[in-house]
Structures are given as structure tokens and as C-alpha cells.
N, C-alpha and C positions, 0 to 999 in steps of 0.2 A: 503493499500499499504507498507506504514511505515511500520506495523508490519511485513510482507512478507519478507522484505530485509532483518529486525535485525532479524526476526527467520533464514534468511540463514545465514549470519555471525554469528549467536550463531550455527548452525550447525557446518560450517567451524572451529570454535573456539574450538568446540569439539571433532571434530575429529581428530587438532593437538595437542589438551591436551590427547586425548586416546593415541594417535601415540607415542607422547613422552614418557609419563607415562607407554606405554609396553616395549620401549626401556630401559628406566631404568631396569626396573623388571625382563627382559632379559638378564640382566649382560650387556646393552651396552655399558656402561660407562667402563666395563673393558677392553675393545679394548684400553687402553692406557697402556704404557709399565712402569711407575713408580706409585709408590703409590700414589706421591703429584698430581701428571697431572689425576691420577683416581676420588680423592676428587675435585679435581675444575672441571671438565665435570658433576660429579654430580651435586657439588653446582649449574654449570650452568643450568643442566635440568630442577632441583627444583625450582629456579629459571623462569626458562619458563612454568614450569606446574604452579605457585604462578601466573604469572602475567595473564597467559590466563585463571587461574579459575576468577581471579577478575574481567576481560572484560566482560566474560561469565555473572557472577554475575550482572552488571551495564546492561548489554542488558537486562536481565529475568525482572531485576526492575523496566527498561523504557517501557517491555513488559506488565508489570502488571499494570504500570500506564497509557498508551492508552487503557488497558482494563477497568478499571476502570472509565476513564474519556467517556467511547463509553459507560458505561452503564448510565451515569450521563446526557449525551447529551440525550437518549433516552427517 
């Protein structure tokens, strides 16, 4: 049960991370008028991507730990 919930959360995090990365890669940060605002938008989005990647890594680690525990319990 817990692994299903964690997998669903991981999928949502991955989707959000991909959407943000796609927006940055396709020039979404360039919608700001001034260069300093472009840099700020880029940095903010880079931080979002990093945070989502860290969250996903934590979830994947927990899923691995659950799998290992399940193997030991059988």
C-alpha cells in the first residue's frame, strides 16, 4: 500500500520536474523583459528542479528500502 502511494507521488514529482525543465529549455524564462529578471526566473526554476529531484530521490530510496525489507520478511 505504502509503495503505491509513494510511487504515485514520485510520478507527480517527476511530471512537475519535467514540465519545469521543459519550460526552461524552451525559453520560458525569456518572457521577462529585463536581463536581471531573466536570471532570477532561471535561478528560481533551477531551484524548483533541484528540490523536486531531491524529493524524488528520497522517495526512490524509501521504495528501495521497502523492497529490501519485504525481501527480508519473506
